[in-house]
PABA-685299 format. One record per atom (N, C-alpha, C): x, y, z; atom name. Coordinates in nm, 2 decimals, always signed. Example, Ala and Ser with C-alpha at 12.3 -4.5 7.8 and 13.67 -1.06 7.14 Angstrom:
2
(rec (+1.32,-0.57,+0.78),N),
(rec (+1.23,-0.45,+0.78),CA),
(rec (+1.32,-0.33,+0.78),C),
(rec (+1.28,-0.22,+0.71),N),
(rec (+1.37,-0.11,+0.71),CA),
(rec (+1.29,+0.00,+0.79),C),
end
This chain:
128
(rec (+0.08,-0.12,+0.00),N),
(rec (+0.00,+0.00,+0.00),CA),
(rec (+0.09,+0.12,+0.00),C),
(rec (+0.06,+0.21,-0.10),N),
(rec (+0.14,+0.33,-0.11),CA),
(rec (+0.09,+0.44,+0.00),C),
(rec (+0.18,+0.49,+0.07),N),
(rec (+0.15,+0.59,+0.17),CA),
(rec (+0.26,+0.70,+0.18),C),
(rec (+0.22,+0.82,+0.19),N),
(rec (+0.31,+0.93,+0.21),CA),
(rec (+0.27,+1.00,+0.34),C),
(rec (+0.37,+1.04,+0.42),N),
(rec (+0.34,+1.10,+0.55),CA),
(rec (+0.43,+1.22,+0.56),C),
(rec (+0.37,+1.34,+0.57),N),
(rec (+0.45,+1.46,+0.60),CA),
(rec (+0.46,+1.49,+0.74),C),
(rec (+0.56,+1.56,+0.78),N),
(rec (+0.58,+1.61,+0.92),CA),
(rec (+0.67,+1.73,+0.92),C),
(rec (+0.68,+1.80,+1.03),N),
(rec (+0.77,+1.91,+1.04),CA),
(rec (+0.71,+2.05,+1.04),C),
(rec (+0.58,+2.05,+1.01),N),
(rec (+0.51,+2.18,+1.01),CA),
(rec (+0.51,+2.24,+1.15),C),
(rec (+0.46,+2.37,+1.15),N),
(rec (+0.45,+2.44,+1.28),CA),
(rec (+0.44,+2.59,+1.26),C),
(rec (+0.46,+2.66,+1.37),N),
(rec (+0.45,+2.80,+1.37),CA),
(rec (+0.59,+2.86,+1.38),C),
(rec (+0.62,+2.96,+1.29),N),
(rec (+0.75,+3.02,+1.28),CA),
(rec (+0.73,+3.17,+1.25),C),
(rec (+0.82,+3.25,+1.30),N),
(rec (+0.82,+3.39,+1.27),CA),
(rec (+0.88,+3.41,+1.13),C),
(rec (+0.83,+3.52,+1.07),N),
(rec (+0.89,+3.56,+0.94),CA),
(rec (+1.04,+3.57,+0.95),C),
(rec (+1.10,+3.52,+0.84),N),
(rec (+1.25,+3.52,+0.84),CA),
(rec (+1.30,+3.39,+0.89),C),
(rec (+1.22,+3.31,+0.95),N),
(rec (+1.27,+3.18,+1.01),CA),
(rec (+1.27,+3.07,+0.91),C),
(rec (+1.30,+2.95,+0.96),N),
(rec (+1.32,+2.83,+0.88),CA),
(rec (+1.24,+2.71,+0.94),C),
(rec (+1.20,+2.62,+0.85),N),
(rec (+1.14,+2.50,+0.89),CA),
(rec (+1.19,+2.39,+0.79),C),
(rec (+1.19,+2.27,+0.83),N),
(rec (+1.22,+2.16,+0.74),CA),
(rec (+1.11,+2.06,+0.75),C),
(rec (+1.05,+2.04,+0.64),N),
(rec (+0.94,+1.94,+0.63),CA),
(rec (+1.00,+1.80,+0.58),C),
(rec (+0.94,+1.70,+0.63),N),
(rec (+0.98,+1.56,+0.58),CA),
(rec (+0.86,+1.50,+0.52),C),
(rec (+0.89,+1.41,+0.42),N),
(rec (+0.79,+1.33,+0.35),CA),
(rec (+0.84,+1.19,+0.35),C),
(rec (+0.79,+1.10,+0.42),N),
(rec (+0.83,+0.96,+0.43),CA),
(rec (+0.73,+0.87,+0.36),C),
(rec (+0.78,+0.79,+0.27),N),
(rec (+0.70,+0.70,+0.19),CA),
(rec (+0.71,+0.55,+0.24),C),
(rec (+0.60,+0.48,+0.22),N),
(rec (+0.60,+0.34,+0.23),CA),
(rec (+0.53,+0.28,+0.12),C),
(rec (+0.56,+0.16,+0.08),N),
(rec (+0.50,+0.09,-0.03),CA),
(rec (+0.56,+0.11,-0.16),C),
(rec (+0.66,+0.20,-0.17),N),
(rec (+0.73,+0.22,-0.30),CA),
(rec (+0.86,+0.29,-0.27),C),
(rec (+0.95,+0.29,-0.36),N),
(rec (+1.08,+0.36,-0.35),CA),
(rec (+1.07,+0.50,-0.41),C),
(rec (+1.09,+0.60,-0.32),N),
(rec (+1.07,+0.74,-0.37),CA),
(rec (+1.17,+0.77,-0.48),C),
(rec (+1.29,+0.71,-0.48),N),
(rec (+1.38,+0.75,-0.58),CA),
(rec (+1.35,+0.70,-0.72),C),
(rec (+1.24,+0.62,-0.73),N),
(rec (+1.19,+0.57,-0.86),CA),
(rec (+1.09,+0.66,-0.92),C),
(rec (+1.05,+0.77,-0.85),N),
(rec (+0.94,+0.85,-0.90),CA),
(rec (+0.97,+1.00,-0.87),C),
(rec (+0.92,+1.08,-0.96),N),
(rec (+0.92,+1.23,-0.93),CA),
(rec (+0.84,+1.26,-0.80),C),
(rec (+0.89,+1.34,-0.72),N),
(rec (+0.82,+1.38,-0.60),CA),
(rec (+0.80,+1.53,-0.60),C),
(rec (+0.68,+1.56,-0.58),N),
(rec (+0.64,+1.70,-0.58),CA),
(rec (+0.60,+1.75,-0.44),C),
(rec (+0.62,+1.88,-0.42),N),
(rec (+0.57,+1.95,-0.30),CA),
(rec (+0.47,+2.05,-0.35),C),
(rec (+0.36,+2.06,-0.28),N),
(rec (+0.25,+2.15,-0.31),CA),
(rec (+0.21,+2.22,-0.18),C),
(rec (+0.14,+2.33,-0.19),N),
(rec (+0.08,+2.39,-0.08),CA),
(rec (-0.05,+2.45,-0.11),C),
(rec (-0.13,+2.47,-0.01),N),
(rec (-0.27,+2.52,-0.03),CA),
(rec (-0.30,+2.62,+0.09),C),
(rec (-0.31,+2.74,+0.05),N),
(rec (-0.35,+2.84,+0.15),CA),
(rec (-0.50,+2.85,+0.16),C),
(rec (-0.56,+2.90,+0.27),N),
(rec (-0.71,+2.91,+0.28),CA),
(rec (-0.77,+2.99,+0.17),C),
(rec (-0.87,+2.93,+0.10),N),
(rec (-0.94,+3.00,+0.00),CA),
(rec (-0.87,+3.00,-0.14),C),
(rec (-0.75,+2.93,-0.14),N),
(rec (-0.68,+2.93,-0.27),CA),
(rec (-0.66,+2.79,-0.32),C),
(rec (-0.63,+2.78,-0.45),N),
(rec (-0.60,+2.65,-0.51),CA),
(rec (-0.47,+2.60,-0.47),C),
(rec (-0.46,+2.47,-0.48),N),
(rec (-0.33,+2.40,-0.44),CA),
(rec (-0.23,+2.44,-0.55),C),
(rec (-0.11,+2.48,-0.50),N),
(rec (+0.00,+2.53,-0.58),CA),
(rec (+0.12,+2.44,-0.57),C),
(rec (+0.17,+2.41,-0.69),N),
(rec (+0.29,+2.33,-0.70),CA),
(rec (+0.41,+2.42,-0.68),C),
(rec (+0.50,+2.38,-0.59),N),
(rec (+0.62,+2.46,-0.56),CA),
(rec (+0.75,+2.40,-0.59),C),
(rec (+0.75,+2.27,-0.60),N),
(rec (+0.88,+2.20,-0.62),CA),
(rec (+0.86,+2.06,-0.68),C),
(rec (+0.95,+2.02,-0.76),N),
(rec (+0.96,+1.88,-0.80),CA),
(rec (+1.10,+1.83,-0.80),C),
(rec (+1.12,+1.72,-0.73),N),
(rec (+1.24,+1.65,-0.73),CA),
(rec (+1.24,+1.54,-0.84),C),
(rec (+1.30,+1.56,-0.95),N),
(rec (+1.29,+1.48,-1.06),CA),
(rec (+1.39,+1.36,-1.05),C),
(rec (+1.34,+1.24,-1.04),N),
(rec (+1.43,+1.12,-1.02),CA),
(rec (+1.52,+1.10,-1.14),C),
(rec (+1.48,+1.14,-1.26),N),
(rec (+1.55,+1.11,-1.38),CA),
(rec (+1.69,+1.18,-1.39),C),
(rec (+1.69,+1.31,-1.35),N),
(rec (+1.81,+1.38,-1.35),CA),
(rec (+1.86,+1.41,-1.21),C),
(rec (+1.78,+1.37,-1.11),N),
(rec (+1.81,+1.39,-0.97),CA),
(rec (+1.83,+1.54,-0.94),C),
(rec (+1.75,+1.62,-1.00),N),
(rec (+1.76,+1.77,-0.98),CA),
(rec (+1.62,+1.81,-0.93),C),
(rec (+1.63,+1.92,-0.86),N),
(rec (+1.50,+1.98,-0.80),CA),
(rec (+1.47,+2.11,-0.88),C),
(rec (+1.34,+2.13,-0.90),N),
(rec (+1.29,+2.24,-0.98),CA),
(rec (+1.19,+2.31,-0.89),C),
(rec (+1.19,+2.45,-0.90),N),
(rec (+1.11,+2.53,-0.80),CA),
(rec (+1.03,+2.63,-0.88),C),
(rec (+0.91,+2.66,-0.82),N),
(rec (+0.83,+2.77,-0.87),CA),
(rec (+0.90,+2.90,-0.83),C),
(rec (+0.86,+3.00,-0.91),N),
(rec (+0.92,+3.14,-0.88),CA),
(rec (+0.89,+3.19,-0.74),C),
(rec (+0.78,+3.14,-0.68),N),
(rec (+0.74,+3.19,-0.55),CA),
(rec (+0.83,+3.14,-0.44),C),
(rec (+0.91,+3.04,-0.46),N),
(rec (+0.99,+2.98,-0.36),CA),
(rec (+1.14,+2.96,-0.40),C),
(rec (+1.17,+2.98,-0.52),N),
(rec (+1.31,+2.96,-0.57),CA),
(rec (+1.40,+3.05,-0.50),C),
(rec (+1.51,+3.00,-0.46),N),
(rec (+1.61,+3.07,-0.38),CA),
(rec (+1.59,+3.07,-0.23),C),
(rec (+1.47,+3.02,-0.19),N),
(rec (+1.45,+3.01,-0.04),CA),
(rec (+1.42,+2.87,+0.00),C),
(rec (+1.37,+2.79,-0.09),N),
(rec (+1.33,+2.65,-0.05),CA),
(rec (+1.43,+2.56,-0.13),C),
(rec (+1.46,+2.45,-0.06),N),
(rec (+1.54,+2.34,-0.13),CA),
(rec (+1.49,+2.21,-0.09),C),
(rec (+1.50,+2.11,-0.18),N),
(rec (+1.46,+1.97,-0.15),CA),
(rec (+1.59,+1.88,-0.15),C),
(rec (+1.57,+1.78,-0.08),N),
(rec (+1.68,+1.68,-0.08),CA),
(rec (+1.61,+1.54,-0.04),C),
(rec (+1.69,+1.44,-0.06),N),
(rec (+1.64,+1.31,-0.03),CA),
(rec (+1.73,+1.22,+0.05),C),
(rec (+1.68,+1.13,+0.13),N),
(rec (+1.76,+1.03,+0.20),CA),
(rec (+1.70,+0.90,+0.16),C),
(rec (+1.77,+0.83,+0.07),N),
(rec (+1.71,+0.70,+0.02),CA),
(rec (+1.71,+0.60,+0.13),C),
(rec (+1.80,+0.60,+0.22),N),
(rec (+1.80,+0.50,+0.32),CA),
(rec (+1.67,+0.51,+0.41),C),
(rec (+1.62,+0.63,+0.42),N),
(rec (+1.50,+0.65,+0.50),CA),
(rec (+1.38,+0.66,+0.41),C),
(rec (+1.40,+0.65,+0.28),N),
(rec (+1.29,+0.67,+0.19),CA),
(rec (+1.21,+0.80,+0.22),C),
(rec (+1.29,+0.90,+0.23),N),
(rec (+1.23,+1.03,+0.28),CA),
(rec (+1.28,+1.14,+0.19),C),
(rec (+1.20,+1.24,+0.16),N),
(rec (+1.23,+1.36,+0.09),CA),
(rec (+1.21,+1.48,+0.18),C),
(rec (+1.30,+1.57,+0.18),N),
(rec (+1.28,+1.69,+0.27),CA),
(rec (+1.26,+1.82,+0.19),C),
(rec (+1.19,+1.91,+0.25),N),
(rec (+1.17,+2.04,+0.20),CA),
(rec (+1.23,+2.14,+0.30),C),
(rec (+1.34,+2.20,+0.27),N),
(rec (+1.40,+2.30,+0.36),CA),
(rec (+1.35,+2.43,+0.32),C),
(rec (+1.29,+2.50,+0.41),N),
(rec (+1.23,+2.63,+0.38),CA),
(rec (+1.29,+2.74,+0.47),C),
(rec (+1.36,+2.83,+0.40),N),
(rec (+1.43,+2.94,+0.47),CA),
(rec (+1.37,+3.07,+0.43),C),
(rec (+1.40,+3.17,+0.51),N),
(rec (+1.35,+3.31,+0.48),CA),
(rec (+1.20,+3.31,+0.46),C),
(rec (+1.13,+3.24,+0.55),N),
(rec (+0.99,+3.23,+0.54),CA),
(rec (+0.91,+3.36,+0.55),C),
(rec (+0.80,+3.37,+0.48),N),
(rec (+0.72,+3.49,+0.47),CA),
(rec (+0.58,+3.46,+0.52),C),
(rec (+0.51,+3.55,+0.57),N),
(rec (+0.37,+3.52,+0.60),CA),
(rec (+0.29,+3.46,+0.49),C),
(rec (+0.32,+3.50,+0.36),N),
(rec (+0.24,+3.45,+0.25),CA),
(rec (+0.28,+3.30,+0.22),C),
(rec (+0.38,+3.25,+0.29),N),
(rec (+0.41,+3.10,+0.28),CA),
(rec (+0.31,+3.02,+0.37),C),
(rec (+0.23,+3.08,+0.45),N),
(rec (+0.14,+3.01,+0.53),CA),
(rec (+0.04,+2.93,+0.45),C),
(rec (+0.04,+2.80,+0.48),N),
(rec (-0.04,+2.70,+0.40),CA),
(rec (-0.03,+2.57,+0.46),C),
(rec (-0.11,+2.48,+0.41),N),
(rec (-0.09,+2.33,+0.43),CA),
(rec (+0.00,+2.28,+0.32),C),
(rec (+0.10,+2.21,+0.36),N),
(rec (+0.20,+2.16,+0.26),CA),
(rec (+0.18,+2.01,+0.24),C),
(rec (+0.19,+1.97,+0.12),N),
(rec (+0.17,+1.83,+0.08),CA),
(rec (+0.28,+1.79,+0.00),C),
(rec (+0.32,+1.66,+0.02),N),
(rec (+0.41,+1.60,-0.08),CA),
(rec (+0.33,+1.50,-0.16),C),
(rec (+0.38,+1.47,-0.28),N),
(rec (+0.30,+1.38,-0.37),CA),
(rec (+0.40,+1.31,-0.46),C),
(rec (+0.36,+1.19,-0.50),N),
(rec (+0.44,+1.11,-0.59),CA),
(rec (+0.36,+1.08,-0.72),C),
(rec (+0.43,+1.07,-0.83),N),
(rec (+0.36,+1.03,-0.95),CA),
(rec (+0.35,+0.88,-0.96),C),
(rec (+0.25,+0.83,-1.04),N),
(rec (+0.24,+0.69,-1.06),CA),
(rec (+0.34,+0.64,-1.16),C),
(rec (+0.38,+0.73,-1.25),N),
(rec (+0.48,+0.69,-1.35),CA),
(rec (+0.62,+0.72,-1.29),C),
(rec (+0.72,+0.67,-1.37),N),
(rec (+0.85,+0.69,-1.32),CA),
(rec (+0.92,+0.80,-1.39),C),
(rec (+0.85,+0.88,-1.46),N),
(rec (+0.91,+1.00,-1.52),CA),
(rec (+0.80,+1.11,-1.53),C),
(rec (+0.84,+1.23,-1.55),N),
(rec (+0.74,+1.34,-1.56),CA),
(rec (+0.80,+1.45,-1.65),C),
(rec (+0.73,+1.49,-1.75),N),
(rec (+0.77,+1.60,-1.83),CA),
(rec (+0.78,+1.73,-1.74),C),
(rec (+0.87,+1.81,-1.77),N),
(rec (+0.89,+1.94,-1.70),CA),
(rec (+0.77,+2.02,-1.69),C),
(rec (+0.69,+2.02,-1.80),N),
(rec (+0.57,+2.11,-1.80),CA),
(rec (+0.46,+2.06,-1.71),C),
(rec (+0.48,+1.94,-1.65),N),
(rec (+0.38,+1.88,-1.56),CA),
(rec (+0.43,+1.89,-1.42),C),
(rec (+0.54,+1.94,-1.39),N),
(rec (+0.60,+1.94,-1.25),CA),
(rec (+0.50,+1.99,-1.15),C),
(rec (+0.43,+2.10,-1.18),N),
(rec (+0.35,+2.17,-1.08),CA),
(rec (+0.20,+2.14,-1.10),C),
(rec (+0.17,+2.04,-1.17),N),
(rec (+0.03,+2.01,-1.19),CA),
(rec (-0.02,+1.91,-1.09),C),
(rec (-0.13,+1.93,-1.02),N),
(rec (-0.18,+1.84,-0.92),CA),
(rec (-0.22,+1.71,-0.99),C),
(rec (-0.28,+1.72,-1.11),N),
(rec (-0.33,+1.59,-1.17),CA),
(rec (-0.22,+1.51,-1.23),C),
(rec (-0.09,+1.55,-1.22),N),
(rec (+0.02,+1.46,-1.26),CA),
(rec (+0.06,+1.36,-1.15),C),
(rec (+0.01,+1.38,-1.03),N),
(rec (+0.05,+1.30,-0.92),CA),
(rec (-0.06,+1.22,-0.87),C),
(rec (-0.03,+1.09,-0.84),N),
(rec (-0.14,+1.00,-0.80),CA),
(rec (-0.15,+0.97,-0.65),C),
(rec (-0.04,+0.99,-0.58),N),
(rec (-0.04,+0.96,-0.44),CA),
(rec (+0.00,+1.09,-0.36),C),
(rec (-0.08,+1.11,-0.25),N),
(rec (-0.06,+1.23,-0.17),CA),
(rec (-0.05,+1.20,-0.03),C),
(rec (+0.02,+1.29,+0.04),N),
(rec (+0.02,+1.28,+0.19),CA),
(rec (-0.10,+1.35,+0.24),C),
(rec (-0.11,+1.35,+0.38),N),
(rec (-0.23,+1.42,+0.44),CA),
(rec (-0.21,+1.57,+0.46),C),
(rec (-0.08,+1.61,+0.45),N),
(rec (-0.05,+1.76,+0.46),CA),
(rec (-0.01,+1.79,+0.60),C),
(rec (+0.07,+1.90,+0.61),N),
(rec (+0.12,+1.95,+0.74),CA),
(rec (+0.11,+2.10,+0.73),C),
(rec (+0.06,+2.16,+0.84),N),
(rec (+0.03,+2.30,+0.85),CA),
(rec (+0.16,+2.38,+0.87),C),
(rec (+0.18,+2.48,+0.80),N),
(rec (+0.29,+2.58,+0.82),CA),
(rec (+0.23,+2.71,+0.84),C),
(rec (+0.26,+2.78,+0.95),N),
(rec (+0.21,+2.91,+0.97),CA),
(rec (+0.32,+3.01,+1.00),C),
(rec (+0.33,+3.11,+0.93),N),
(rec (+0.44,+3.21,+0.94),CA),
(rec (+0.38,+3.34,+0.99),C),
(rec (+0.42,+3.38,+1.11),N),
(rec (+0.37,+3.50,+1.17),CA),
(rec (+0.46,+3.62,+1.13),C),
(rec (+0.39,+3.74,+1.12),N),
(rec (+0.46,+3.86,+1.08),CA),
(rec (+0.52,+3.93,+1.20),C),
end
């Protein structure tokens, strides 16, 4: 059974940092592109990052590039999202997701319908 579990969310002041974890069971994360998404109240779910297994590179949306980085620990079957220089507008529920396929075109990195498995989400709140 495929399962993704996020952790590490919380309350942080603007300018602070948090590291989110996404741990998988039922499949090897390094065999699939892994995306990070977030959803703020009243807004659509937004794709912010994709760790592409084919080139082992991470890609970021403009809203987080330069502040957020992803990494993986294959031994723990875990992907991390390091978030630095947090802003109040980063407040959202953060989700990790995995594709069903073993590859993903770059134009699909931030599309929710490209991912078949999702975690339950973890709340990140950034105070001003």
